A tleap script that builds the chain and sets N, CA, C and O, in Angstrom:
source leaprc.protein.ff14SB
mol = sequence {
  NMET SER LYS VAL ALA GLN LEU SER PRO THR
  GLN ALA LYS PRO THR VAL LYS VAL ALA GLU
  LEU VAL VAL LYS GLU ASP GLU LEU SER TYR
  GLU GLN ILE PHE GLN PHE VAL LYS GLN HIE
  ALA GLY GLY ASN GLU GLY ASN VAL ASN ILE
  VAL PRO LEU PRO ASN VAL ASP LEU ASP ASN
  LYS LYS PRO VAL PRO PHE GLY TYR GLY GLY
  LYS LYS ASP GLY VAL ARG ALA LYS ILE GLN
  ASN MET ILE LEU LYS GLY ILE LYS GLY ASP
  HIE THR LEU LYS THR MET LEU ASP VAL THR
  CYS LYS MET PHE GLY HIE SER LYS LYS LYS
  PRO CYS VAL LEU HIE ALA LEU MET HIE GLY
  GLY TYR SER PRO SER SER LYS PHE TRP LEU
  THR PRO TYR ILE LYS LEU VAL VAL LYS CSER
}
set mol.1.N position { -13.848 17.560 -47.027 }
set mol.1.CA position { -12.833 17.361 -46.019 }
set mol.1.C position { -13.479 17.151 -44.659 }
set mol.1.O position { -14.454 17.810 -44.299 }
set mol.2.N position { -12.906 16.216 -43.918 }
set mol.2.CA position { -13.428 15.994 -42.577 }
set mol.2.C position { -12.707 16.903 -41.600 }
set mol.2.O position { -11.536 17.238 -41.776 }
set mol.3.N position { -13.429 17.288 -40.579 }
set mol.3.CA position { -12.851 18.154 -39.568 }
set mol.3.C position { -12.467 17.313 -38.358 }
set mol.3.O position { -13.166 16.362 -38.009 }
set mol.4.N position { -11.359 17.664 -37.723 }
set mol.4.CA position { -10.897 16.981 -36.512 }
set mol.4.C position { -11.277 17.850 -35.329 }
set mol.4.O position { -10.967 19.041 -35.289 }
set mol.5.N position { -11.943 17.247 -34.378 }
set mol.5.CA position { -12.327 17.992 -33.182 }
set mol.5.C position { -11.081 18.274 -32.353 }
set mol.5.O position { -10.258 17.387 -32.125 }
set mol.6.N position { -10.955 19.508 -31.911 }
set mol.6.CA position { -9.829 19.888 -31.064 }
set mol.6.C position { -10.361 20.590 -29.837 }
set mol.6.O position { -11.384 21.273 -29.878 }
set mol.7.N position { -9.651 20.408 -28.756 }
set mol.7.CA position { -10.016 21.100 -27.524 }
set mol.7.C position { -9.492 22.518 -27.575 }
set mol.7.O position { -8.345 22.758 -27.950 }
set mol.8.N position { -10.332 23.441 -27.200 }
set mol.8.CA position { -9.850 24.817 -27.109 }
set mol.8.C position { -9.100 24.954 -25.788 }
set mol.8.O position { -9.300 24.131 -24.895 }
set mol.9.N position { -8.248 25.957 -25.632 }
set mol.9.CA position { -7.479 26.122 -24.403 }
set mol.9.C position { -8.361 26.261 -23.157 }
set mol.9.O position { -7.902 25.995 -22.046 }
set mol.10.N position { -9.593 26.665 -23.327 }
set mol.10.CA position { -10.460 26.842 -22.163 }
set mol.10.C position { -11.214 25.569 -21.790 }
set mol.10.O position { -11.786 25.480 -20.703 }
set mol.11.N position { -11.216 24.583 -22.687 }
set mol.11.CA position { -11.907 23.341 -22.381 }
set mol.11.C position { -11.006 22.451 -21.521 }
set mol.11.O position { -9.802 22.344 -21.753 }
set mol.12.N position { -11.612 21.834 -20.550 }
set mol.12.CA position { -10.857 20.950 -19.663 }
set mol.12.C position { -10.499 19.660 -20.383 }
set mol.12.O position { -11.299 19.101 -21.133 }
set mol.13.N position { -9.276 19.202 -20.137 }
set mol.13.CA position { -8.859 17.924 -20.684 }
set mol.13.C position { -9.416 16.834 -19.782 }
set mol.13.O position { -9.513 17.018 -18.569 }
set mol.14.N position { -9.781 15.706 -20.367 }
set mol.14.CA position { -10.316 14.634 -19.534 }
set mol.14.C position { -9.246 14.139 -18.547 }
set mol.14.O position { -8.064 14.060 -18.885 }
set mol.15.N position { -9.672 13.816 -17.348 }
set mol.15.CA position { -8.745 13.291 -16.356 }
set mol.15.C position { -9.134 11.858 -16.025 }
set mol.15.O position { -10.306 11.482 -16.056 }
set mol.16.N position { -8.130 11.086 -15.714 }
set mol.16.CA position { -8.351 9.707 -15.330 }
set mol.16.C position { -8.139 9.622 -13.827 }
set mol.16.O position { -7.070 9.967 -13.322 }
set mol.17.N position { -9.145 9.170 -13.128 }
set mol.17.CA position { -9.026 9.018 -11.682 }
set mol.17.C position { -8.479 7.633 -11.396 }
set mol.17.O position { -8.926 6.634 -11.959 }
set mol.18.N position { -7.508 7.603 -10.511 }
set mol.18.CA position { -6.918 6.350 -10.095 }
set mol.18.C position { -7.501 5.987 -8.736 }
set mol.18.O position { -7.562 6.819 -7.831 }
set mol.19.N position { -7.923 4.752 -8.608 }
set mol.19.CA position { -8.474 4.307 -7.329 }
set mol.19.C position { -7.329 4.053 -6.363 }
set mol.19.O position { -6.364 3.360 -6.685 }
set mol.20.N position { -7.453 4.627 -5.174 }
set mol.20.CA position { -6.447 4.385 -4.150 }
set mol.20.C position { -7.127 4.246 -2.800 }
set mol.20.O position { -8.210 4.779 -2.560 }
set mol.21.N position { -6.459 3.517 -1.939 }
set mol.21.CA position { -6.975 3.292 -0.593 }
set mol.21.C position { -5.924 3.759 0.399 }
set mol.21.O position { -4.815 3.228 0.457 }
set mol.22.N position { -6.298 4.758 1.171 }
set mol.22.CA position { -5.410 5.292 2.203 }
set mol.22.C position { -6.257 5.584 3.434 }
set mol.22.O position { -7.383 6.068 3.320 }
set mol.23.N position { -5.719 5.291 4.598 }
set mol.23.CA position { -6.442 5.526 5.847 }
set mol.23.C position { -6.592 7.027 6.055 }
set mol.23.O position { -5.634 7.787 5.920 }
set mol.24.N position { -7.806 7.435 6.384 }
set mol.24.CA position { -8.073 8.860 6.637 }
set mol.24.C position { -8.409 9.089 8.102 }
set mol.24.O position { -7.668 9.772 8.808 }
set mol.25.N position { -9.516 8.526 8.564 }
set mol.25.CA position { -9.975 8.802 9.925 }
set mol.25.C position { -10.273 7.552 10.733 }
set mol.25.O position { -10.196 7.577 11.962 }
set mol.26.N position { -10.610 6.472 10.067 }
set mol.26.CA position { -11.034 5.262 10.762 }
set mol.26.C position { -10.189 4.076 10.338 }
set mol.26.O position { -9.638 4.042 9.237 }
set mol.27.N position { -10.100 3.113 11.226 }
set mol.27.CA position { -9.390 1.878 10.922 }
set mol.27.C position { -10.132 1.111 9.831 }
set mol.27.O position { -11.362 1.051 9.815 }
set mol.28.N position { -9.361 0.532 8.927 }
set mol.28.CA position { -9.911 -0.321 7.876 }
set mol.28.C position { -9.749 -1.775 8.303 }
set mol.28.O position { -8.703 -2.161 8.824 }
set mol.29.N position { -10.763 -2.561 8.087 }
set mol.29.CA position { -10.666 -3.992 8.384 }
set mol.29.C position { -9.960 -4.682 7.212 }
set mol.29.O position { -9.840 -4.124 6.122 }
set mol.30.N position { -9.500 -5.902 7.466 }
set mol.30.CA position { -8.912 -6.686 6.377 }
set mol.30.C position { -9.952 -6.883 5.283 }
set mol.30.O position { -9.628 -6.831 4.096 }
set mol.31.N position { -11.181 -7.105 5.673 }
set mol.31.CA position { -12.265 -7.291 4.710 }
set mol.31.C position { -12.417 -6.051 3.815 }
set mol.31.O position { -12.606 -6.186 2.606 }
set mol.32.N position { -12.340 -4.868 4.387 }
set mol.32.CA position { -12.465 -3.632 3.601 }
set mol.32.C position { -11.296 -3.475 2.634 }
set mol.32.O position { -11.474 -3.005 1.510 }
set mol.33.N position { -10.112 -3.866 3.069 }
set mol.33.CA position { -8.934 -3.775 2.192 }
set mol.33.C position { -9.139 -4.672 0.971 }
set mol.33.O position { -8.924 -4.237 -0.161 }
set mol.34.N position { -9.552 -5.911 1.194 }
set mol.34.CA position { -9.719 -6.829 0.069 }
set mol.34.C position { -10.986 -6.541 -0.738 }
set mol.34.O position { -11.070 -6.918 -1.907 }
set mol.35.N position { -11.955 -5.891 -0.139 }
set mol.35.CA position { -13.133 -5.435 -0.886 }
set mol.35.C position { -12.719 -4.352 -1.878 }
set mol.35.O position { -13.220 -4.313 -3.002 }
set mol.36.N position { -11.807 -3.476 -1.464 }
set mol.36.CA position { -11.256 -2.454 -2.357 }
set mol.36.C position { -10.598 -3.121 -3.564 }
set mol.36.O position { -10.815 -2.702 -4.701 }
set mol.37.N position { -9.796 -4.157 -3.319 }
set mol.37.CA position { -9.124 -4.874 -4.409 }
set mol.37.C position { -10.157 -5.508 -5.330 }
set mol.37.O position { -10.031 -5.451 -6.553 }
set mol.38.N position { -11.166 -6.105 -4.741 }
set mol.38.CA position { -12.216 -6.754 -5.534 }
set mol.38.C position { -12.961 -5.729 -6.384 }
set mol.38.O position { -13.195 -5.951 -7.572 }
set mol.39.N position { -13.326 -4.627 -5.782 }
set mol.39.CA position { -14.146 -3.624 -6.462 }
set mol.39.C position { -13.374 -2.822 -7.502 }
set mol.39.O position { -13.895 -2.547 -8.583 }
set mol.40.N position { -12.135 -2.444 -7.188 }
set mol.40.CA position { -11.413 -1.511 -8.058 }
set mol.40.C position { -10.321 -2.148 -8.920 }
set mol.40.O position { -9.848 -1.538 -9.879 }
set mol.41.N position { -9.922 -3.375 -8.574 }
set mol.41.CA position { -8.850 -4.028 -9.332 }
set mol.41.C position { -9.302 -5.381 -9.876 }
set mol.41.O position { -8.477 -6.226 -10.222 }
set mol.42.N position { -10.611 -5.577 -9.949 }
set mol.42.CA position { -11.136 -6.823 -10.476 }
set mol.42.C position { -10.756 -8.041 -9.650 }
set mol.42.O position { -10.745 -9.164 -10.153 }
set mol.43.N position { -10.442 -7.811 -8.367 }
set mol.43.CA position { -10.054 -8.909 -7.495 }
set mol.43.C position { -8.620 -9.375 -7.704 }
set mol.43.O position { -8.177 -10.335 -7.074 }
set mol.44.N position { -7.901 -8.703 -8.578 }
set mol.44.CA position { -6.534 -9.104 -8.915 }
set mol.44.C position { -5.532 -8.292 -8.103 }
set mol.44.O position { -5.335 -7.106 -8.368 }
set mol.45.N position { -4.905 -8.916 -7.127 }
set mol.45.CA position { -3.921 -8.237 -6.283 }
set mol.45.C position { -2.700 -7.788 -7.080 }
set mol.45.O position { -1.967 -6.899 -6.646 }
set mol.46.N position { -2.480 -8.396 -8.239 }
set mol.46.CA position { -1.384 -7.982 -9.116 }
set mol.46.C position { -1.636 -6.642 -9.783 }
set mol.46.O position { -0.718 -6.041 -10.340 }
set mol.47.N position { -2.882 -6.167 -9.729 }
set mol.47.CA position { -3.227 -4.861 -10.294 }
set mol.47.C position { -3.154 -3.746 -9.259 }
set mol.47.O position { -3.564 -2.618 -9.533 }
set mol.48.N position { -2.636 -4.051 -8.075 }
set mol.48.CA position { -2.584 -3.066 -6.992 }
set mol.48.C position { -1.137 -2.877 -6.547 }
set mol.48.O position { -0.464 -3.836 -6.171 }
set mol.49.N position { -0.670 -1.647 -6.594 }
set mol.49.CA position { 0.670 -1.330 -6.096 }
set mol.49.C position { 0.598 -0.817 -4.668 }
set mol.49.O position { -0.364 -0.157 -4.276 }
set mol.50.N position { 1.629 -1.130 -3.899 }
set mol.50.CA position { 1.801 -0.581 -2.556 }
set mol.50.C position { 2.729 0.614 -2.715 }
set mol.50.O position { 3.851 0.475 -3.201 }
set mol.51.N position { 2.260 1.788 -2.304 }
set mol.51.CA position { 3.014 3.021 -2.511 }
set mol.51.C position { 3.329 3.674 -1.161 }
set mol.51.O position { 2.414 4.039 -0.422 }
set mol.52.N position { 4.619 3.821 -0.836 }
set mol.52.CA position { 4.978 4.533 0.399 }
set mol.52.C position { 4.558 5.998 0.298 }
set mol.52.O position { 4.623 6.603 -0.772 }
set mol.53.N position { 4.135 6.547 1.409 }
set mol.53.CA position { 3.745 7.956 1.468 }
set mol.53.C position { 4.972 8.816 1.776 }
set mol.53.O position { 6.007 8.277 2.168 }
set mol.54.N position { 4.883 10.136 1.609 }
set mol.54.CA position { 6.038 11.012 1.813 }
set mol.54.C position { 6.645 10.966 3.223 }
set mol.54.O position { 7.789 11.380 3.408 }
set mol.55.N position { 5.905 10.473 4.211 }
set mol.55.CA position { 6.445 10.411 5.571 }
set mol.55.C position { 7.332 9.181 5.801 }
set mol.55.O position { 7.784 8.957 6.924 }
set mol.56.N position { 7.584 8.394 4.774 }
set mol.56.CA position { 8.469 7.232 4.853 }
set mol.56.C position { 9.860 7.660 4.395 }
set mol.56.O position { 10.013 8.254 3.328 }
set mol.57.N position { 10.872 7.355 5.209 }
set mol.57.CA position { 12.265 7.679 4.875 }
set mol.57.C position { 12.943 6.402 4.379 }
set mol.57.O position { 13.562 5.677 5.158 }
set mol.58.N position { 12.823 6.134 3.088 }
set mol.58.CA position { 13.322 4.890 2.517 }
set mol.58.C position { 14.835 4.742 2.620 }
set mol.58.O position { 15.343 3.626 2.506 }
set mol.59.N position { 15.571 5.829 2.831 }
set mol.59.CA position { 17.024 5.758 2.950 }
set mol.59.C position { 17.475 5.404 4.365 }
set mol.59.O position { 18.648 5.104 4.587 }
set mol.60.N position { 16.560 5.437 5.307 }
set mol.60.CA position { 16.866 5.161 6.703 }
set mol.60.C position { 16.765 3.662 6.982 }
set mol.60.O position { 15.972 2.968 6.346 }
set mol.61.N position { 17.560 3.156 7.926 }
set mol.61.CA position { 17.462 1.742 8.315 }
set mol.61.C position { 16.110 1.445 8.952 }
set mol.61.O position { 15.628 0.313 8.912 }
set mol.62.N position { 15.508 2.470 9.538 }
set mol.62.CA position { 14.171 2.366 10.123 }
set mol.62.C position { 13.281 3.406 9.440 }
set mol.62.O position { 13.097 4.508 9.958 }
set mol.63.N position { 12.727 3.050 8.266 }
set mol.63.CA position { 11.983 4.030 7.463 }
set mol.63.C position { 10.686 4.535 8.076 }
set mol.63.O position { 10.178 5.581 7.671 }
set mol.64.N position { 10.142 3.805 9.051 }
set mol.64.CA position { 8.945 4.241 9.774 }
set mol.64.C position { 9.251 4.130 11.270 }
set mol.64.O position { 10.150 3.379 11.650 }
set mol.65.N position { 8.532 4.853 12.122 }
set mol.65.CA position { 8.889 4.914 13.542 }
set mol.65.C position { 8.370 3.763 14.414 }
set mol.65.O position { 8.302 3.905 15.635 }
set mol.66.N position { 8.012 2.651 13.821 }
set mol.66.CA position { 7.528 1.508 14.598 }
set mol.66.C position { 7.914 0.224 13.869 }
set mol.66.O position { 8.218 0.233 12.676 }
set mol.67.N position { 7.895 -0.883 14.618 }
set mol.67.CA position { 8.132 -2.180 14.008 }
set mol.67.C position { 9.580 -2.606 13.936 }
set mol.67.O position { 9.879 -3.681 13.415 }
set mol.68.N position { 10.489 -1.792 14.447 }
set mol.68.CA position { 11.905 -2.131 14.403 }
set mol.68.C position { 12.499 -2.292 15.797 }
set mol.68.O position { 13.720 -2.317 15.952 }
set mol.69.N position { 11.647 -2.403 16.809 }
set mol.69.CA position { 12.123 -2.483 18.180 }
set mol.69.C position { 12.471 -3.888 18.640 }
set mol.69.O position { 13.066 -4.053 19.705 }
set mol.70.N position { 12.123 -4.883 17.882 }
set mol.70.CA position { 12.389 -6.263 18.278 }
set mol.70.C position { 13.777 -6.699 17.857 }
set mol.70.O position { 14.726 -5.916 17.852 }
set mol.71.N position { 13.866 -7.940 17.513 }
set mol.71.CA position { 15.119 -8.539 17.079 }
set mol.71.C position { 15.655 -7.817 15.840 }
set mol.71.O position { 14.910 -7.533 14.902 }
set mol.72.N position { 16.965 -7.526 15.854 }
set mol.72.CA position { 17.565 -6.863 14.686 }
set mol.72.C position { 17.367 -7.760 13.464 }
set mol.72.O position { 17.656 -8.956 13.512 }
set mol.73.N position { 16.887 -7.194 12.401 }
set mol.73.CA position { 16.572 -7.938 11.183 }
set mol.73.C position { 15.584 -9.069 11.448 }
set mol.73.O position { 15.669 -10.137 10.842 }
set mol.74.N position { 14.646 -8.821 12.358 }
set mol.74.CA position { 13.610 -9.799 12.656 }
set mol.74.C position { 12.592 -9.878 11.531 }
set mol.74.O position { 12.637 -9.109 10.571 }
set mol.75.N position { 11.686 -10.810 11.671 }
set mol.75.CA position { 10.682 -11.060 10.634 }
set mol.75.C position { 9.846 -9.819 10.357 }
set mol.75.O position { 9.629 -9.469 9.196 }
set mol.76.N position { 9.375 -9.150 11.401 }
set mol.76.CA position { 8.525 -7.974 11.206 }
set mol.76.C position { 9.279 -6.889 10.431 }
set mol.76.O position { 8.739 -6.297 9.497 }
set mol.77.N position { 10.514 -6.639 10.821 }
set mol.77.CA position { 11.316 -5.622 10.127 }
set mol.77.C position { 11.544 -6.010 8.669 }
set mol.77.O position { 11.469 -5.158 7.783 }
set mol.78.N position { 11.819 -7.278 8.415 }
set mol.78.CA position { 12.051 -7.730 7.038 }
set mol.78.C position { 10.793 -7.556 6.188 }
set mol.78.O position { 10.863 -7.088 5.051 }
set mol.79.N position { 9.646 -7.937 6.746 }
set mol.79.CA position { 8.394 -7.792 5.985 }
set mol.79.C position { 8.094 -6.314 5.747 }
set mol.79.O position { 7.712 -5.931 4.642 }
set mol.80.N position { 8.264 -5.484 6.770 }
set mol.80.CA position { 8.028 -4.046 6.585 }
set mol.80.C position { 8.905 -3.508 5.468 }
set mol.80.O position { 8.427 -2.758 4.617 }
set mol.81.N position { 10.189 -3.878 5.455 }
set mol.81.CA position { 11.095 -3.385 4.416 }
set mol.81.C position { 10.690 -3.888 3.038 }
set mol.81.O position { 10.802 -3.150 2.059 }
set mol.82.N position { 10.225 -5.122 2.943 }
set mol.82.CA position { 9.764 -5.650 1.651 }
set mol.82.C position { 8.555 -4.865 1.156 }
set mol.82.O position { 8.458 -4.535 -0.026 }
set mol.83.N position { 7.646 -4.573 2.061 }
set mol.83.CA position { 6.453 -3.817 1.673 }
set mol.83.C position { 6.838 -2.406 1.245 }
set mol.83.O position { 6.339 -1.907 0.236 }
set mol.84.N position { 7.707 -1.771 1.991 }
set mol.84.CA position { 8.068 -0.372 1.712 }
set mol.84.C position { 8.963 -0.221 0.485 }
set mol.84.O position { 8.826 0.745 -0.266 }
set mol.85.N position { 9.873 -1.164 0.279 }
set mol.85.CA position { 10.872 -1.009 -0.786 }
set mol.85.C position { 10.603 -1.883 -2.002 }
set mol.85.O position { 11.276 -1.753 -3.025 }
set mol.86.N position { 9.617 -2.774 -1.894 }
set mol.86.CA position { 9.319 -3.670 -3.006 }
set mol.86.C position { 10.177 -4.924 -2.923 }
set mol.86.O position { 11.107 -5.013 -2.121 }
set mol.87.N position { 9.846 -5.875 -3.757 }
set mol.87.CA position { 10.547 -7.152 -3.801 }
set mol.87.C position { 11.089 -7.316 -5.212 }
set mol.87.O position { 10.339 -7.584 -6.151 }
set mol.88.N position { 12.396 -7.151 -5.349 }
set mol.88.CA position { 13.057 -7.215 -6.662 }
set mol.88.C position { 12.390 -6.282 -7.661 }
set mol.88.O position { 12.144 -6.659 -8.806 }
set mol.89.N position { 12.101 -5.069 -7.223 }
set mol.89.CA position { 11.510 -4.060 -8.092 }
set mol.89.C position { 10.003 -4.162 -8.248 }
set mol.89.O position { 9.397 -3.332 -8.925 }
set mol.90.N position { 9.396 -5.154 -7.640 }
set mol.90.CA position { 7.952 -5.359 -7.749 }
set mol.90.C position { 7.269 -4.802 -6.502 }
set mol.90.O position { 7.631 -5.157 -5.380 }
set mol.91.N position { 6.295 -3.941 -6.699 }
set mol.91.CA position { 5.581 -3.298 -5.599 }
set mol.91.C position { 4.118 -3.736 -5.530 }
set mol.91.O position { 3.305 -3.081 -4.877 }
set mol.92.N position { 3.781 -4.838 -6.198 }
set mol.92.CA position { 2.375 -5.244 -6.212 }
set mol.92.C position { 1.986 -5.954 -4.918 }
set mol.92.O position { 2.796 -6.613 -4.267 }
set mol.93.N position { 0.731 -5.790 -4.584 }
set mol.93.CA position { 0.179 -6.456 -3.410 }
set mol.93.C position { 0.302 -7.971 -3.563 }
set mol.93.O position { 0.597 -8.664 -2.589 }
set mol.94.N position { 0.084 -8.489 -4.754 }
set mol.94.CA position { 0.168 -9.933 -4.995 }
set mol.94.C position { 1.546 -10.474 -4.666 }
set mol.94.O position { 1.664 -11.453 -3.930 }
set mol.95.N position { 2.583 -9.860 -5.192 }
set mol.95.CA position { 3.943 -10.334 -4.930 }
set mol.95.C position { 4.272 -10.253 -3.454 }
set mol.95.O position { 4.858 -11.179 -2.894 }
set mol.96.N position { 3.898 -9.147 -2.817 }
set mol.96.CA position { 4.179 -8.989 -1.395 }
set mol.96.C position { 3.505 -10.103 -0.609 }
set mol.96.O position { 4.141 -10.713 0.250 }
set mol.97.N position { 2.235 -10.383 -0.881 }
set mol.97.CA position { 1.526 -11.428 -0.152 }
set mol.97.C position { 2.123 -12.809 -0.443 }
set mol.97.O position { 2.333 -13.599 0.477 }
set mol.98.N position { 2.392 -13.098 -1.708 }
set mol.98.CA position { 2.946 -14.403 -2.078 }
set mol.98.C position { 4.300 -14.647 -1.404 }
set mol.98.O position { 4.515 -15.701 -0.804 }
set mol.99.N position { 5.197 -13.688 -1.502 }
set mol.99.CA position { 6.559 -13.868 -0.984 }
set mol.99.C position { 6.583 -13.894 0.538 }
set mol.99.O position { 7.213 -14.770 1.131 }
set mol.100.N position { 5.907 -12.947 1.174 }
set mol.100.CA position { 5.964 -12.914 2.642 }
set mol.100.C position { 5.225 -14.091 3.267 }
set mol.100.O position { 5.590 -14.539 4.354 }
set mol.101.N position { 4.207 -14.590 2.609 }
set mol.101.CA position { 3.501 -15.782 3.102 }
set mol.101.C position { 4.426 -16.995 3.006 }
set mol.101.O position { 4.542 -17.772 3.954 }
set mol.102.N position { 5.071 -17.146 1.874 }
set mol.102.CA position { 5.945 -18.301 1.651 }
set mol.102.C position { 7.183 -18.246 2.548 }
set mol.102.O position { 7.560 -19.255 3.144 }
set mol.103.N position { 7.816 -17.078 2.647 }
set mol.103.CA position { 9.067 -16.953 3.402 }
set mol.103.C position { 8.866 -16.918 4.918 }
set mol.103.O position { 9.652 -17.498 5.666 }
set mol.104.N position { 7.815 -16.238 5.363 }
set mol.104.CA position { 7.682 -15.956 6.787 }
set mol.104.C position { 6.356 -16.418 7.402 }
set mol.104.O position { 6.157 -16.273 8.608 }
set mol.105.N position { 5.468 -16.960 6.606 }
set mol.105.CA position { 4.180 -17.362 7.130 }
set mol.105.C position { 3.229 -16.194 7.373 }
set mol.105.O position { 2.251 -16.326 8.109 }
set mol.106.N position { 3.520 -15.047 6.749 }
set mol.106.CA position { 2.654 -13.867 6.855 }
set mol.106.C position { 1.313 -14.216 6.222 }
set mol.106.O position { 1.280 -14.743 5.109 }
set mol.107.N position { 0.230 -13.941 6.892 }
set mol.107.CA position { -1.095 -14.324 6.423 }
set mol.107.C position { -1.496 -13.570 5.154 }
set mol.107.O position { -1.319 -12.356 5.053 }
set mol.108.N position { -2.041 -14.316 4.190 }
set mol.108.CA position { -2.574 -13.679 2.982 }
set mol.108.C position { -3.941 -13.065 3.247 }
set mol.108.O position { -4.312 -12.085 2.602 }
set mol.109.N position { -4.682 -13.619 4.172 }
set mol.109.CA position { -6.029 -13.127 4.465 }
set mol.109.C position { -6.026 -12.001 5.496 }
set mol.109.O position { -6.896 -11.131 5.476 }
set mol.110.N position { -5.049 -12.022 6.392 }
set mol.110.CA position { -4.940 -10.988 7.432 }
set mol.110.C position { -3.486 -10.548 7.553 }
set mol.110.O position { -2.823 -10.836 8.549 }
set mol.111.N position { -2.994 -9.843 6.524 }
set mol.111.CA position { -1.590 -9.419 6.532 }
set mol.111.C position { -1.358 -8.267 7.524 }
set mol.111.O position { -1.502 -7.093 7.185 }
set mol.112.N position { -0.996 -8.641 8.753 }
set mol.112.CA position { -0.919 -7.657 9.835 }
set mol.112.C position { 0.132 -6.575 9.596 }
set mol.112.O position { -0.053 -5.441 10.039 }
set mol.113.N position { 1.225 -6.894 8.911 }
set mol.113.CA position { 2.255 -5.878 8.670 }
set mol.113.C position { 1.746 -4.853 7.662 }
set mol.113.O position { 1.962 -3.655 7.845 }
set mol.114.N position { 1.086 -5.293 6.620 }
set mol.114.CA position { 0.461 -4.374 5.668 }
set mol.114.C position { -0.532 -3.475 6.399 }
set mol.114.O position { -0.526 -2.257 6.219 }
set mol.115.N position { -1.373 -4.075 7.213 }
set mol.115.CA position { -2.373 -3.338 7.995 }
set mol.115.C position { -1.690 -2.307 8.883 }
set mol.115.O position { -2.150 -1.168 8.977 }
set mol.116.N position { -0.596 -2.693 9.537 }
set mol.116.CA position { 0.125 -1.777 10.425 }
set mol.116.C position { 0.696 -0.586 9.661 }
set mol.116.O position { 0.614 0.550 10.129 }
set mol.117.N position { 1.269 -0.840 8.495 }
set mol.117.CA position { 1.835 0.267 7.705 }
set mol.117.C position { 0.737 1.178 7.152 }
set mol.117.O position { 0.967 2.367 6.930 }
set mol.118.N position { -0.429 0.632 6.937 }
set mol.118.CA position { -1.553 1.461 6.482 }
set mol.118.C position { -2.110 2.310 7.617 }
set mol.118.O position { -2.675 3.378 7.379 }
set mol.119.N position { -1.950 1.827 8.870 }
set mol.119.CA position { -2.603 2.462 10.014 }
set mol.119.C position { -1.676 3.184 10.988 }
set mol.119.O position { -2.158 3.897 11.868 }
set mol.120.N position { -0.374 3.020 10.858 }
set mol.120.CA position { 0.546 3.701 11.764 }
set mol.120.C position { 0.881 2.924 13.019 }
set mol.120.O position { 1.174 3.522 14.054 }
set mol.121.N position { 0.845 1.617 12.948 }
set mol.121.CA position { 1.214 0.791 14.083 }
set mol.121.C position { 0.430 -0.495 14.120 }
set mol.121.O position { -0.457 -0.741 13.302 }
set mol.122.N position { 0.784 -1.312 15.096 }
set mol.122.CA position { 0.192 -2.635 15.204 }
set mol.122.C position { -1.034 -2.671 16.107 }
set mol.122.O position { -1.705 -3.699 16.196 }
set mol.123.N position { -1.333 -1.565 16.775 }
set mol.123.CA position { -2.546 -1.508 17.601 }
set mol.123.C position { -2.952 -0.053 17.801 }
set mol.123.O position { -2.140 0.854 17.619 }
set mol.124.N position { -4.201 0.165 18.174 }
set mol.124.CA position { -4.667 1.538 18.418 }
set mol.124.C position { -3.908 2.254 19.536 }
set mol.124.O position { -4.027 3.472 19.672 }
set mol.125.N position { -3.139 1.527 20.330 }
set mol.125.CA position { -2.355 2.180 21.381 }
set mol.125.C position { -1.061 2.800 20.848 }
set mol.125.O position { -0.367 3.506 21.580 }
set mol.126.N position { -0.733 2.542 19.588 }
set mol.126.CA position { 0.458 3.144 18.979 }
set mol.126.C position { 0.297 4.660 18.939 }
set mol.126.O position { -0.774 5.170 18.610 }
set mol.127.N position { 1.363 5.374 19.275 }
set mol.127.CA position { 1.259 6.839 19.241 }
set mol.127.C position { 1.168 7.376 17.812 }
set mol.127.O position { 0.902 8.560 17.605 }
set mol.128.N position { 1.387 6.510 16.840 }
set mol.128.CA position { 1.294 6.917 15.432 }
set mol.128.C position { 0.006 6.412 14.779 }
set mol.128.O position { -0.164 6.519 13.565 }
set mol.129.N position { -0.905 5.857 15.597 }
set mol.129.CA position { -2.126 5.241 15.077 }
set mol.129.C position { -2.909 6.207 14.206 }
set mol.129.O position { -3.048 7.386 14.532 }
set mol.130.N position { -3.407 5.705 13.117 }
set mol.130.CA position { -4.160 6.426 12.083 }
set mol.130.C position { -3.300 7.463 11.344 }
set mol.130.O position { -3.810 8.436 10.790 }
set mol.131.N position { -1.989 7.225 11.354 }
set mol.131.CA position { -1.059 7.967 10.513 }
set mol.131.C position { -0.571 6.975 9.464 }
set mol.131.O position { 0.310 6.165 9.754 }
set mol.132.N position { -1.118 7.017 8.263 }
set mol.132.CA position { -0.724 6.037 7.254 }
set mol.132.C position { 0.693 6.269 6.737 }
set mol.132.O position { 1.159 7.404 6.640 }
set mol.133.N position { 1.364 5.171 6.409 }
set mol.133.CA position { 2.704 5.224 5.837 }
set mol.133.C position { 2.735 4.637 4.430 }
set mol.133.O position { 3.723 4.795 3.713 }
set mol.134.N position { 1.660 3.963 4.035 }
set mol.134.CA position { 1.521 3.445 2.683 }
set mol.134.C position { 0.074 3.615 2.234 }
set mol.134.O position { -0.835 3.823 3.037 }
set mol.135.N position { -0.101 3.517 0.915 }
set mol.135.CA position { -1.451 3.461 0.356 }
set mol.135.C position { -1.448 2.387 -0.724 }
set mol.135.O position { -0.398 2.011 -1.246 }
set mol.136.N position { -2.625 1.908 -1.045 }
set mol.136.CA position { -2.793 0.953 -2.137 }
set mol.136.C position { -3.338 1.709 -3.343 }
set mol.136.O position { -4.303 2.465 -3.230 }
set mol.137.N position { -2.713 1.501 -4.492 }
set mol.137.CA position { -3.094 2.224 -5.695 }
set mol.137.C position { -3.307 1.224 -6.838 }
set mol.137.O position { -2.422 0.429 -7.155 }
set mol.138.N position { -4.477 1.279 -7.438 }
set mol.138.CA position { -4.777 0.408 -8.567 }
set mol.138.C position { -4.008 0.910 -9.782 }
set mol.138.O position { -4.016 2.100 -10.097 }
set mol.139.N position { -3.340 -0.028 -10.459 }
set mol.139.CA position { -2.578 0.326 -11.667 }
set mol.139.C position { -3.536 0.860 -12.722 }
set mol.139.O position { -4.638 0.343 -12.905 }
set mol.140.N position { -3.095 1.897 -13.406 }
set mol.140.CA position { -3.955 2.461 -14.463 }
set mol.140.C position { -3.571 1.920 -15.818 }
set mol.140.O position { -4.184 2.282 -16.823 }
savepdb mol mol.pdb
quit
């Protein structure tokens, strides 16, 4: 008879680490963001989800404290909402870049709204700077 190896209650179960990118202390460049995608998601933006952090109030008309001061339902607000809430249930970086580029001319190489939500504003003068509101998570 063959024996089946079993873990004893004291043995640790293997854990799978998920690669994620979230701002901690320093600003990330666009190059660093896409290097993360290249290194951890095989360069495939479709393998990366945009995940709102707990400080985002998705039920509020203004889920984050910046980016809604301009024109009501302006381009920036629309892109922020697409990033935070997904596009037709899709939360991948690829879909966000494809749709916002096509609809609004949002840059695929330098997506400033994505950068702002990762960093807490559109410039270091923002009072929320280096307070992330989203993170990028590689699908497991």
